[in-house]
N, CA and C atoms as an extended XYZ file, in Angstrom:
558
Properties=species:S:1:pos:R:3:atomname:S:1:resname:S:1:resid:I:1 pbc="F F F"
N       -38.615      -99.670       65.100 N   MET     1
C       -38.681      -98.249       65.437 CA  MET     1
C       -40.080      -97.833       65.910 C   MET     1
N       -41.119      -98.508       65.438 N   LYS     2
C       -42.459      -98.078       65.812 CA  LYS     2
C       -42.814      -98.404       67.267 C   LYS     2
N       -42.047      -99.293       67.898 N   GLU     3
C       -42.351      -99.673       69.285 CA  GLU     3
C       -42.139      -98.539       70.280 C   GLU     3
N       -41.406      -97.495       69.912 N   VAL     4
C       -41.174      -96.385       70.842 CA  VAL     4
C       -42.258      -95.303       70.745 C   VAL     4
N       -43.110      -95.370       69.747 N   LEU     5
C       -44.150      -94.351       69.572 CA  LEU     5
C       -45.166      -94.381       70.703 C   LEU     5
N       -45.793      -93.241       70.944 N   LYS     6
C       -46.881      -93.138       71.920 CA  LYS     6
C       -48.149      -92.722       71.170 C   LYS     6
N       -49.293      -93.091       71.732 N   TYR     7
C       -50.580      -92.816       71.102 CA  TYR     7
C       -51.503      -92.131       72.094 C   TYR     7
N       -52.232      -91.114       71.619 N   TYR     8
C       -53.166      -90.374       72.458 CA  TYR     8
C       -54.525      -90.346       71.767 C   TYR     8
N       -55.489      -91.013       72.400 N   LYS     9
C       -56.845      -91.100       71.861 CA  LYS     9
C       -57.564      -89.764       72.016 C   LYS     9
N       -58.361      -89.425       70.985 N   ASP    10
C       -59.196      -88.220       70.979 CA  ASP    10
C       -58.388      -86.920       71.104 C   ASP    10
N       -57.243      -86.877       70.434 N   PHE    11
C       -56.455      -85.650       70.404 CA  PHE    11
C       -56.041      -85.377       68.967 C   PHE    11
N       -56.185      -84.183       68.422 N   PRO    12
C       -56.629      -82.958       69.049 CA  PRO    12
C       -58.146      -82.832       69.161 C   PRO    12
N       -58.883      -83.803       68.587 N   LYS    13
C       -60.330      -83.799       68.781 CA  LYS    13
C       -60.822      -85.243       68.815 C   LYS    13
N       -62.047      -85.405       69.229 N   GLU    14
C       -62.629      -86.732       69.377 CA  GLU    14
C       -62.580      -87.516       68.057 C   GLU    14
N       -62.218      -88.781       68.169 N   GLY    15
C       -62.158      -89.659       67.001 CA  GLY    15
C       -60.773      -89.753       66.363 C   GLY    15
N       -59.854      -88.900       66.783 N   ILE    16
C       -58.485      -88.913       66.248 CA  ILE    16
C       -57.574      -89.613       67.260 C   ILE    16
N       -56.737      -90.508       66.770 N   VAL    17
C       -55.693      -91.092       67.612 CA  VAL    17
C       -54.383      -90.431       67.189 C   VAL    17
N       -53.844      -89.623       68.070 N   PHE    18
C       -52.626      -88.860       67.790 CA  PHE    18
C       -51.411      -89.754       67.968 C   PHE    18
N       -50.566      -89.811       66.949 N   VAL    19
C       -49.328      -90.580       67.022 CA  VAL    19
C       -48.213      -89.616       67.420 C   VAL    19
N       -47.634      -89.848       68.574 N   ASP    20
C       -46.598      -88.974       69.113 CA  ASP    20
C       -45.215      -89.512       68.730 C   ASP    20
N       -44.499      -88.740       67.937 N   ILE    21
C       -43.164      -89.137       67.476 CA  ILE    21
C       -42.058      -88.563       68.364 C   ILE    21
N       -42.415      -87.810       69.386 N   ILE    22
C       -41.425      -87.201       70.274 CA  ILE    22
C       -40.497      -88.238       70.919 C   ILE    22
N       -40.958      -89.472       71.213 N   PRO    23
C       -40.001      -90.449       71.762 CA  PRO    23
C       -38.768      -90.680       70.876 C   PRO    23
N       -38.867      -90.420       69.581 N   TYR    24
C       -37.689      -90.536       68.716 CA  TYR    24
C       -36.616      -89.517       69.109 C   TYR    24
N       -37.047      -88.425       69.742 N   LEU    25
C       -36.126      -87.363       70.141 CA  LEU    25
C       -35.602      -87.555       71.555 C   LEU    25
N       -36.025      -88.610       72.226 N   GLN    26
C       -35.657      -88.801       73.623 CA  GLN    26
C       -34.578      -89.867       73.816 C   GLN    26
N       -34.028      -90.341       72.713 N   ASN    27
C       -32.991      -91.364       72.795 CA  ASN    27
C       -32.019      -91.141       71.644 C   ASN    27
N       -30.799      -90.796       71.970 N   LYS    28
C       -29.798      -90.448       70.949 CA  LYS    28
C       -29.584      -91.577       69.955 C   LYS    28
N       -29.501      -92.798       70.418 N   SER    29
C       -29.262      -93.943       69.539 CA  SER    29
C       -30.429      -94.156       68.565 C   SER    29
N       -31.646      -94.069       69.087 N   ILE    30
C       -32.832      -94.242       68.222 CA  ILE    30
C       -32.905      -93.108       67.201 C   ILE    30
N       -32.650      -91.880       67.652 N   PHE    31
C       -32.695      -90.743       66.728 CA  PHE    31
C       -31.654      -90.900       65.622 C   PHE    31
N       -30.471      -91.318       65.992 N   LYS    32
C       -29.407      -91.499       65.003 CA  LYS    32
C       -29.790      -92.566       63.973 C   LYS    32
N       -30.371      -93.670       64.424 N   GLN    33
C       -30.838      -94.721       63.512 CA  GLN    33
C       -31.925      -94.191       62.584 C   GLN    33
N       -32.856      -93.436       63.169 N   LEU    34
C       -33.960      -92.874       62.396 CA  LEU    34
C       -33.454      -91.937       61.311 C   LEU    34
N       -32.555      -91.037       61.663 N   ILE    35
C       -32.028      -90.080       60.685 CA  ILE    35
C       -31.268      -90.809       59.574 C   ILE    35
N       -30.560      -91.873       59.899 N   ALA    36
C       -29.868      -92.655       58.860 CA  ALA    36
C       -30.882      -93.255       57.883 C   ALA    36
N       -31.996      -93.740       58.398 N   GLN    37
C       -33.033      -94.304       57.529 CA  GLN    37
C       -33.701      -93.227       56.678 C   GLN    37
N       -33.954      -92.072       57.278 N   VAL    38
C       -34.549      -90.952       56.542 CA  VAL    38
C       -33.581      -90.487       55.453 C   VAL    38
N       -32.305      -90.371       55.794 N   ALA    39
C       -31.297      -89.943       54.816 CA  ALA    39
C       -31.240      -90.888       53.619 C   ALA    39
N       -31.352      -92.190       53.871 N   ALA    40
C       -31.333      -93.168       52.784 CA  ALA    40
C       -32.577      -93.056       51.896 C   ALA    40
N       -33.688      -92.616       52.475 N   ALA    41
C       -34.946      -92.519       51.723 CA  ALA    41
C       -35.053      -91.251       50.885 C   ALA    41
N       -34.326      -90.209       51.255 N   CYS    42
C       -34.413      -88.915       50.566 CA  CYS    42
C       -33.363      -88.832       49.458 C   CYS    42
N       -33.810      -88.749       48.213 N   THR    43
C       -32.867      -88.740       47.105 CA  THR    43
C       -32.797      -87.408       46.348 C   THR    43
N       -33.647      -86.457       46.695 N   ALA    44
C       -33.602      -85.148       46.046 CA  ALA    44
C       -32.672      -84.221       46.829 C   ALA    44
N       -32.063      -83.236       46.166 N   PRO    45
C       -31.163      -82.329       46.867 CA  PRO    45
C       -31.871      -81.312       47.763 C   PRO    45
N       -33.165      -81.119       47.525 N   THR    46
C       -33.932      -80.151       48.303 CA  THR    46
C       -35.031      -80.859       49.072 C   THR    46
N       -35.131      -80.531       50.346 N   ILE    47
C       -36.151      -81.126       51.213 CA  ILE    47
C       -37.177      -80.052       51.570 C   ILE    47
N       -38.433      -80.369       51.346 N   ILE    48
C       -39.552      -79.508       51.741 CA  ILE    48
C       -40.030      -80.036       53.089 C   ILE    48
N       -39.977      -79.203       54.138 N   ALA    49
C       -40.281      -79.654       55.496 CA  ALA    49
C       -41.371      -78.794       56.133 C   ALA    49
N       -42.589      -79.343       56.233 N   PRO    50
C       -43.668      -78.606       56.910 CA  PRO    50
C       -43.414      -78.471       58.399 C   PRO    50
N       -43.856      -77.331       58.938 N   GLU    51
C       -43.658      -77.133       60.377 CA  GLU    51
C       -44.587      -78.014       61.167 C   GLU    51
N       -44.292      -78.237       62.346 N   ALA    52
C       -43.014      -77.920       62.965 CA  ALA    52
C       -42.188      -79.180       63.087 C   ALA    52
N       -42.841      -80.300       63.130 N   ARG    53
C       -42.075      -81.517       63.365 CA  ARG    53
C       -41.297      -81.970       62.139 C   ARG    53
N       -41.692      -81.555       60.954 N   GLY    54
C       -40.900      -81.867       59.772 CA  GLY    54
C       -39.507      -81.268       59.864 C   GLY    54
N       -39.398      -80.078       60.509 N   PHE    55
C       -38.106      -79.421       60.681 CA  PHE    55
C       -37.144      -80.293       61.489 C   PHE    55
N       -37.690      -80.954       62.515 N   LEU    56
C       -36.859      -81.742       63.424 CA  LEU    56
C       -36.095      -82.847       62.711 C   LEU    56
N       -36.694      -83.398       61.671 N   PHE    57
C       -36.091      -84.522       60.963 CA  PHE    57
C       -35.375      -84.094       59.686 C   PHE    57
N       -35.697      -82.925       59.181 N   ALA    58
C       -35.048      -82.443       57.968 CA  ALA    58
C       -33.679      -81.831       58.255 C   ALA    58
N       -33.571      -81.021       59.272 N   ALA    59
C       -32.314      -80.300       59.538 CA  ALA    59
C       -31.100      -81.220       59.652 C   ALA    59
N       -31.168      -82.358       60.353 N   PRO    60
C       -29.982      -83.212       60.437 CA  PRO    60
C       -29.529      -83.764       59.079 C   PRO    60
N       -30.402      -83.757       58.103 N   LEU    61
C       -30.031      -84.287       56.782 CA  LEU    61
C       -28.963      -83.450       56.093 C   LEU    61
N       -28.856      -82.178       56.467 N   LEU    62
C       -27.819      -81.334       55.865 CA  LEU    62
C       -26.426      -81.848       56.178 C   LEU    62
N       -26.274      -82.565       57.278 N   THR    63
C       -24.956      -83.124       57.610 CA  THR    63
C       -24.911      -84.643       57.454 C   THR    63
N       -26.051      -85.305       57.439 N   GLU    64
C       -26.079      -86.763       57.430 CA  GLU    64
C       -26.430      -87.394       56.085 C   GLU    64
N       -26.983      -86.623       55.170 N   ALA    65
C       -27.372      -87.154       53.854 CA  ALA    65
C       -26.513      -86.477       52.787 C   ALA    65
N       -25.687      -87.255       52.146 N   GLU    66
C       -24.718      -86.729       51.178 CA  GLU    66
C       -25.362      -85.838       50.113 C   GLU    66
N       -26.512      -86.219       49.598 N   GLY    67
C       -27.121      -85.488       48.492 CA  GLY    67
C       -28.021      -84.342       48.874 C   GLY    67
N       -28.318      -84.171       50.162 N   VAL    68
C       -29.220      -83.088       50.583 CA  VAL    68
C       -28.430      -81.794       50.734 C   VAL    68
N       -28.904      -80.750       50.052 N   GLU    69
C       -28.211      -79.462       50.038 CA  GLU    69
C       -29.042      -78.292       50.546 C   GLU    69
N       -30.365      -78.456       50.605 N   ASN    70
C       -31.237      -77.327       50.858 CA  ASN    70
C       -32.476      -77.805       51.600 C   ASN    70
N       -32.832      -77.104       52.682 N   ILE    71
C       -34.059      -77.387       53.425 CA  ILE    71
C       -34.979      -76.181       53.260 C   ILE    71
N       -36.211      -76.454       52.861 N   ILE    72
C       -37.179      -75.373       52.679 CA  ILE    72
C       -38.254      -75.497       53.765 C   ILE    72
N       -38.317      -74.501       54.639 N   PRO    73
C       -39.354      -74.532       55.659 CA  PRO    73
C       -40.711      -74.158       55.076 C   PRO    73
N       -41.726      -74.898       55.466 N   VAL    74
C       -43.111      -74.585       55.121 CA  VAL    74
C       -43.768      -74.215       56.435 C   VAL    74
N       -44.265      -72.988       56.512 N   ARG    75
C       -44.710      -72.434       57.795 CA  ARG    75
C       -46.179      -72.066       57.786 C   ARG    75
N       -46.693      -71.826       58.985 N   LYS    76
C       -48.060      -71.324       59.133 CA  LYS    76
C       -48.053      -69.814       58.949 C   LYS    76
N       -49.231      -69.236       58.844 N   SER    77
C       -49.396      -67.811       58.589 CA  SER    77
C       -48.644      -66.951       59.596 C   SER    77
N       -47.954      -65.927       59.079 N   GLY    78
C       -47.275      -64.966       59.922 CA  GLY    78
C       -45.921      -65.414       60.448 C   GLY    78
N       -45.432      -66.552       60.020 N   LYS    79
C       -44.177      -67.092       60.548 CA  LYS    79
C       -43.004      -66.983       59.577 C   LYS    79
N       -43.262      -66.562       58.350 N   LEU    80
C       -42.225      -66.583       57.322 CA  LEU    80
C       -42.126      -65.204       56.665 C   LEU    80
N       -41.064      -64.443       56.925 N   PRO    81
C       -40.919      -63.145       56.264 CA  PRO    81
C       -40.728      -63.354       54.757 C   PRO    81
N       -41.171      -62.381       53.967 N   PHE    82
C       -41.103      -62.562       52.523 CA  PHE    82
C       -41.042      -61.229       51.799 C   PHE    82
N       -40.478      -61.269       50.589 N   ALA    83
C       -40.491      -60.131       49.683 CA  ALA    83
C       -41.745      -60.251       48.817 C   ALA    83
N       -42.162      -59.147       48.255 N   GLU    84
C       -43.368      -59.144       47.424 CA  GLU    84
C       -43.239      -60.164       46.281 C   GLU    84
N       -44.270      -60.984       46.119 N   GLY    85
C       -44.308      -61.967       45.033 CA  GLY    85
C       -43.580      -63.267       45.330 C   GLY    85
N       -42.961      -63.369       46.503 N   ASP    86
C       -42.139      -64.538       46.821 CA  ASP    86
C       -42.913      -65.633       47.565 C   ASP    86
N       -43.939      -65.258       48.292 N   LEU    87
C       -44.645      -66.198       49.159 CA  LEU    87
C       -45.767      -66.920       48.419 C   LEU    87
N       -45.888      -68.228       48.656 N   ARG    88
C       -46.967      -69.044       48.092 CA  ARG    88
C       -47.798      -69.609       49.234 C   ARG    88
N       -49.113      -69.478       49.104 N   GLU    89
C       -50.046      -70.015       50.092 CA  GLU    89
C       -50.586      -71.354       49.592 C   GLU    89
N       -50.689      -72.298       50.510 N   VAL    90
C       -51.229      -73.622       50.195 CA  VAL    90
C       -52.348      -73.914       51.184 C   VAL    90
N       -53.552      -74.167       50.679 N   VAL    91
C       -54.651      -74.594       51.538 CA  VAL    91
C       -54.601      -76.113       51.594 C   VAL    91
N       -54.544      -76.645       52.793 N   ILE    92
C       -54.430      -78.096       52.957 CA  ILE    92
C       -55.621      -78.636       53.738 C   ILE    92
N       -55.974      -79.873       53.430 N   GLU    93
C       -57.038      -80.567       54.152 CA  GLU    93
C       -56.418      -81.665       54.989 C   GLU    93
N       -56.618      -81.561       56.289 N   LYS    94
C       -56.097      -82.566       57.215 CA  LYS    94
C       -57.261      -83.397       57.732 C   LYS    94
N       -56.927      -84.461       58.430 N   GLU    95
C       -57.982      -85.335       58.945 CA  GLU    95
C       -58.883      -84.652       59.958 C   GLU    95
N       -58.432      -83.538       60.527 N   TYR    96
C       -59.249      -82.836       61.521 CA  TYR    96
C       -59.517      -81.378       61.136 C   TYR    96
N       -59.471      -81.060       59.833 N   GLY    97
C       -59.832      -79.718       59.370 CA  GLY    97
C       -58.854      -79.173       58.353 C   GLY    97
N       -59.155      -77.977       57.868 N   SER    98
C       -58.287      -77.352       56.873 CA  SER    98
C       -57.337      -76.381       57.559 C   SER    98
N       -56.283      -76.036       56.825 N   ASP    99
C       -55.262      -75.141       57.343 CA  ASP    99
C       -54.593      -74.468       56.145 C   ASP    99
N       -53.755      -73.493       56.408 N   LYS   100
C       -52.972      -72.835       55.363 CA  LYS   100
C       -51.503      -72.900       55.742 C   LYS   100
N       -50.673      -73.184       54.743 N   LEU   101
C       -49.229      -73.201       54.916 CA  LEU   101
C       -48.612      -72.306       53.851 C   LEU   101
N       -47.355      -71.909       54.077 N   TYR   102
C       -46.685      -70.978       53.172 CA  TYR   102
C       -45.239      -71.397       52.946 C   TYR   102
N       -44.745      -71.149       51.728 N   TYR   103
C       -43.336      -71.348       51.415 CA  TYR   103
C       -42.901      -70.232       50.485 C   TYR   103
N       -41.565      -70.054       50.364 N   ARG   104
C       -41.019      -68.988       49.524 CA  ARG   104
C       -40.386      -69.574       48.266 C   ARG   104
N       -40.668      -68.956       47.141 N   LEU   105
C       -40.047      -69.366       45.876 CA  LEU   105
C       -38.541      -69.165       45.910 C   LEU   105
N       -38.089      -68.116       46.602 N   SER   106
C       -36.644      -67.849       46.688 CA  SER   106
C       -35.908      -68.971       47.420 C   SER   106
N       -36.584      -69.652       48.334 N   ASP   107
C       -35.951      -70.785       49.025 CA  ASP   107
C       -35.726      -71.947       48.056 C   ASP   107
N       -36.671      -72.148       47.158 N   ILE   108
C       -36.499      -73.190       46.147 CA  ILE   108
C       -35.360      -72.809       45.200 C   ILE   108
N       -35.335      -71.535       44.795 N   ALA   109
C       -34.297      -71.052       43.879 CA  ALA   109
C       -32.900      -71.161       44.467 C   ALA   109
N       -32.798      -71.238       45.790 N   ALA   110
C       -31.497      -71.393       46.445 CA  ALA   110
C       -30.958      -72.815       46.303 C   ALA   110
N       -31.796      -73.726       45.829 N   GLY   111
C       -31.386      -75.120       45.662 CA  GLY   111
C       -30.703      -75.366       44.327 C   GLY   111
N       -30.534      -76.643       43.993 N   ARG   112
C       -29.842      -77.048       42.774 CA  ARG   112
C       -30.856      -77.437       41.695 C   ARG   112
N       -30.626      -76.931       40.487 N   VAL   113
C       -31.447      -77.268       39.325 CA  VAL   113
C       -30.926      -78.556       38.704 C   VAL   113
N       -31.839      -79.423       38.315 N   ASN   114
C       -31.481      -80.645       37.595 CA  ASN   114
C       -32.184      -80.565       36.238 C   ASN   114
N       -31.438      -80.186       35.229 N   GLY   115
C       -32.057      -79.985       33.906 CA  GLY   115
C       -32.919      -78.741       33.931 C   GLY   115
N       -34.219      -78.930       33.779 N   ASP   116
C       -35.129      -77.783       33.780 CA  ASP   116
C       -36.054      -77.764       34.993 C   ASP   116
N       -35.715      -78.560       36.040 N   VAL   117
C       -36.548      -78.594       37.246 CA  VAL   117
C       -35.704      -78.600       38.519 C   VAL   117
N       -36.331      -78.164       39.574 N   PHE   118
C       -35.803      -78.336       40.921 CA  PHE   118
C       -36.490      -79.588       41.471 C   PHE   118
N       -35.712      -80.637       41.747 N   GLU   119
C       -36.280      -81.855       42.330 CA  GLU   119
C       -36.320      -81.698       43.844 C   GLU   119
N       -37.463      -82.066       44.427 N   VAL   120
C       -37.642      -81.926       45.871 CA  VAL   120
C       -38.198      -83.216       46.467 C   VAL   120
N       -37.905      -83.413       47.735 N   THR   121
C       -38.525      -84.454       48.559 CA  THR   121
C       -39.391      -83.749       49.582 C   THR   121
N       -40.628      -84.172       49.722 N   ILE   122
C       -41.467      -83.675       50.807 CA  ILE   122
C       -41.290      -84.629       51.979 C   ILE   122
N       -40.799      -84.092       53.094 N   LEU   123
C       -40.522      -84.873       54.295 CA  LEU   123
C       -41.399      -84.366       55.427 C   LEU   123
N       -42.184      -85.279       56.017 N   ASP   124
C       -43.023      -84.886       57.144 CA  ASP   124
C       -43.037      -86.006       58.169 C   ASP   124
N       -43.564      -85.699       59.324 N   ASP   125
C       -43.531      -86.666       60.426 CA  ASP   125
C       -44.529      -87.792       60.243 C   ASP   125
N       -45.807      -87.481       60.024 N   VAL   126
C       -46.842      -88.513       59.979 CA  VAL   126
C       -47.646      -88.421       58.686 C   VAL   126
N       -47.816      -89.561       58.022 N   LEU   127
C       -48.722      -89.659       56.878 CA  LEU   127
C       -50.025      -90.252       57.388 C   LEU   127
N       -51.064      -89.431       57.390 N   ALA   128
C       -52.386      -89.899       57.779 CA  ALA   128
C       -53.234      -89.968       56.504 C   ALA   128
N       -54.016      -88.928       56.231 N   THR   129
C       -54.837      -88.924       55.015 CA  THR   129
C       -54.067      -88.435       53.793 C   THR   129
N       -52.940      -87.769       54.010 N   GLY   130
C       -52.125      -87.272       52.906 CA  GLY   130
C       -52.475      -85.876       52.439 C   GLY   130
N       -53.400      -85.210       53.111 N   GLY   131
C       -53.856      -83.894       52.670 CA  GLY   131
C       -52.778      -82.829       52.647 C   GLY   131
N       -51.947      -82.784       53.662 N   THR   132
C       -50.873      -81.778       53.711 CA  THR   132
C       -49.890      -82.007       52.576 C   THR   132
N       -49.404      -83.223       52.442 N   ALA   133
C       -48.415      -83.527       51.414 CA  ALA   133
C       -48.986      -83.345       50.006 C   ALA   133
N       -50.219      -83.742       49.803 N   GLU   134
C       -50.842      -83.586       48.484 CA  GLU   134
C       -50.976      -82.110       48.116 C   GLU   134
N       -51.460      -81.301       49.059 N   GLY   135
C       -51.596      -79.865       48.804 CA  GLY   135
C       -50.273      -79.209       48.484 C   GLY   135
N       -49.251      -79.567       49.252 N   LEU   136
C       -47.910      -79.022       48.993 CA  LEU   136
C       -47.388      -79.448       47.632 C   LEU   136
N       -47.507      -80.730       47.324 N   ALA   137
C       -47.000      -81.252       46.051 CA  ALA   137
C       -47.684      -80.567       44.864 C   ALA   137
N       -48.979      -80.456       44.920 N   GLU   138
C       -49.708      -79.836       43.807 CA  GLU   138
C       -49.327      -78.371       43.648 C   GLU   138
N       -49.161      -77.658       44.762 N   SER   139
C       -48.747      -76.262       44.701 CA  SER   139
C       -47.329      -76.132       44.150 C   SER   139
N       -46.420      -76.946       44.654 N   LEU   140
C       -45.029      -76.891       44.200 CA  LEU   140
C       -44.909      -77.183       42.715 C   LEU   140
N       -45.608      -78.205       42.247 N   GLU   141
C       -45.486      -78.582       40.839 CA  GLU   141
C       -46.188      -77.603       39.901 C   GLU   141
N       -47.036      -76.742       40.456 N   ALA   142
C       -47.700      -75.722       39.642 CA  ALA   142
C       -46.898      -74.427       39.557 C   ALA   142
N       -45.892      -74.266       40.408 N   CYS   143
C       -45.168      -72.996       40.413 CA  CYS   143
C       -43.990      -73.001       39.448 C   CYS   143
N       -43.568      -71.822       39.095 N   LYS   144
C       -42.404      -71.604       38.241 CA  LYS   144
C       -41.390      -70.780       39.015 C   LYS   144
N       -40.137      -71.188       38.904 N   ILE   145
C       -39.042      -70.507       39.595 CA  ILE   145
C       -38.210      -69.769       38.562 C   ILE   145
N       -38.080      -68.471       38.731 N   ASN   146
C       -37.254      -67.666       37.835 CA  ASN   146
C       -35.875      -67.508       38.447 C   ASN   146
N       -34.873      -67.897       37.663 N   LEU   147
C       -33.494      -67.838       38.134 CA  LEU   147
C       -32.593      -67.475       36.959 C   LEU   147
N       -31.852      -66.405       37.124 N   ASP   148
C       -30.907      -65.951       36.103 CA  ASP   148
C       -31.568      -65.822       34.729 C   ASP   148
N       -32.775      -65.280       34.708 N   GLY   149
C       -33.478      -65.033       33.452 CA  GLY   149
C       -34.126      -66.254       32.822 C   GLY   149
N       -34.081      -67.390       33.494 N   LYS   150
C       -34.710      -68.604       32.981 CA  LYS   150
C       -35.810      -69.052       33.939 C   LYS   150
N       -36.750      -69.813       33.381 N   GLU   151
C       -37.862      -70.313       34.185 CA  GLU   151
C       -37.727      -71.834       34.360 C   GLU   151
N       -37.900      -72.284       35.599 N   TYR   152
C       -37.775      -73.695       35.933 CA  TYR   152
C       -39.035      -74.183       36.643 C   TYR   152
N       -39.299      -75.458       36.506 N   GLY   153
C       -40.394      -76.078       37.233 CA  GLY   153
C       -39.888      -76.729       38.499 C   GLY   153
N       -40.819      -77.306       39.241 N   VAL   154
C       -40.507      -78.045       40.460 CA  VAL   154
C       -41.117      -79.435       40.310 C   VAL   154
N       -40.358      -80.457       40.636 N   LYS   155
C       -40.818      -81.837       40.551 CA  LYS   155
C       -40.661      -82.506       41.915 C   LYS   155
N       -41.773      -83.018       42.450 N   VAL   156
C       -41.700      -83.788       43.680 CA  VAL   156
C       -41.195      -85.176       43.317 C   VAL   156
N       -40.001      -85.495       43.776 N   LYS   157
C       -39.372      -86.772       43.449 CA  LYS   157
C       -39.907      -87.908       44.323 C   LYS   157
N       -40.197      -87.577       45.597 N   GLU   158
C       -40.750      -88.580       46.510 CA  GLU   158
C       -41.310      -87.882       47.741 C   GLU   158
N       -42.109      -88.658       48.467 N   PHE   159
C       -42.597      -88.274       49.783 CA  PHE   159
C       -41.917      -89.205       50.780 C   PHE   159
N       -41.448      -88.656       51.897 N   VAL   160
C       -40.848      -89.469       52.947 CA  VAL   160
C       -41.525      -89.088       54.264 C   VAL   160
N       -41.955      -90.116       54.995 N   PHE   161
C       -42.621      -89.908       56.276 CA  PHE   161
C       -41.935      -90.717       57.357 C   PHE   161
N       -41.933      -90.175       58.547 N   ILE   162
C       -41.385      -90.890       59.693 CA  ILE   162
C       -42.327      -92.039       60.056 C   ILE   162
N       -43.632      -91.739       60.102 N   VAL   163
C       -44.648      -92.725       60.448 CA  VAL   163
C       -45.800      -92.643       59.446 C   VAL   163
N       -46.279      -93.786       59.018 N   GLU   164
C       -47.457      -93.862       58.146 CA  GLU   164
C       -48.564      -94.614       58.879 C   GLU   164
N       -49.742      -94.019       58.939 N   ILE   165
C       -50.919      -94.687       59.502 CA  ILE   165
C       -51.635      -95.334       58.318 C   ILE   165
N       -51.373      -96.597       58.087 N   ALA   166
C       -51.798      -97.288       56.871 CA  ALA   166
C       -53.306      -97.255       56.652 C   ALA   166
N       -54.089      -97.430       57.699 N   GLU   167
C       -55.548      -97.545       57.543 CA  GLU   167
C       -56.215      -96.275       57.025 C   GLU   167
N       -55.528      -95.139       57.066 N   LEU   168
C       -56.125      -93.892       56.604 CA  LEU   168
C       -55.935      -93.656       55.103 C   LEU   168
N       -55.147      -94.475       54.445 N   GLY   169
C       -55.060      -94.455       52.986 CA  GLY   169
C       -54.284      -93.323       52.349 C   GLY   169
N       -53.509      -92.597       53.107 N   GLY   170
C       -52.752      -91.487       52.541 CA  GLY   170
C       -51.759      -91.895       51.478 C   GLY   170
N       -51.166      -93.065       51.632 N   LYS   171
C       -50.163      -93.528       50.669 CA  LYS   171
C       -50.774      -93.666       49.277 C   LYS   171
N       -51.928      -94.285       49.169 N   ALA   172
C       -52.578      -94.447       47.869 CA  ALA   172
C       -52.912      -93.092       47.253 C   ALA   172
N       -53.308      -92.147       48.073 N   ARG   173
C       -53.641      -90.804       47.599 CA  ARG   173
C       -52.417      -90.118       46.993 C   ARG   173
N       -51.245      -90.318       47.616 N   LEU   174
C       -50.036      -89.623       47.182 CA  LEU   174
C       -49.296      -90.326       46.059 C   LEU   174
N       -49.414      -91.634       45.972 N   GLU   175
C       -48.636      -92.383       44.973 CA  GLU   175
C       -48.972      -92.006       43.536 C   GLU   175
N       -50.103      -91.354       43.315 N   ARG   176
C       -50.397      -90.881       41.957 CA  ARG   176
C       -49.488      -89.712       41.571 C   ARG   176
N       -48.864      -89.104       42.588 N   LEU   177
C       -47.974      -87.966       42.358 CA  LEU   177
C       -46.493      -88.341       42.375 C   LEU   177
N       -46.118      -89.213       43.314 N   ALA   178
C       -44.704      -89.605       43.455 CA  ALA   178
C       -44.637      -90.799       44.413 C   ALA   178
N       -43.511      -91.519       44.399 N   PRO   179
C       -43.359      -92.639       45.334 CA  PRO   179
C       -43.428      -92.181       46.791 C   PRO   179
N       -43.912      -93.068       47.645 N   VAL   180
C       -44.044      -92.793       49.077 CA  VAL   180
C       -43.149      -93.769       49.834 C   VAL   180
N       -42.316      -93.217       50.718 N   ARG   181
C       -41.451      -94.033       51.557 CA  ARG   181
C       -41.743      -93.682       53.015 C   ARG   181
N       -42.019      -94.697       53.827 N   SER   182
C       -42.294      -94.480       55.249 CA  SER   182
C       -41.326      -95.296       56.075 C   SER   182
N       -40.818      -94.710       57.143 N   ILE   183
C       -39.864      -95.404       57.998 CA  ILE   183
C       -40.584      -96.414       58.891 C   ILE   183
N       -41.689      -96.021       59.502 N   ALA   184
C       -42.480      -96.928       60.330 CA  ALA   184
C       -43.917      -96.900       59.840 C   ALA   184
N       -44.507      -98.078       59.621 N   VAL   185
C       -45.895      -98.181       59.184 CA  VAL   185
C       -46.690      -98.811       60.317 C   VAL   185
N       -47.753      -98.117       60.730 N   ILE   186
C       -48.598      -98.665       61.801 CA  ILE   186
C       -50.019      -98.862       61.293 C   ILE   186
């Protein structure tokens, strides 16, 4: 699967080699194979999908992965409407700078509880340094979800990535939190 990827040197800034996963979307057969592999890797009923490319691979799981029931979008500032007290901000460190992402507690509450926690899979396109996934995981596991008068935690069951850039060490950074599964390792 990694043979279809494209690489762009010095994008979005000098010193970064951008891994372009768009070729996965340009061939129906390859995309179908990829989604089957992603579906097999995701074992939690709720998928946390950072924008924007995480959405592309998470949405098909609602029909292709038997156990997936809920997709939670994680968006950039100003992209996610919310009720008071519902929105959570996450400051993330990426290989080329910091950013802020947001998710809603009500989206988690729409999922399925397993005992006293909502189990989630964080699914994203590329694992580089692991900053985005780590920030999300730490924020999610620190929050409490109130549902029907009870309080529940959130547990990151695993991280799943379409592509892992092994030399950047993101996997080791994340494995202290949960198992890491990557479809293509470069």
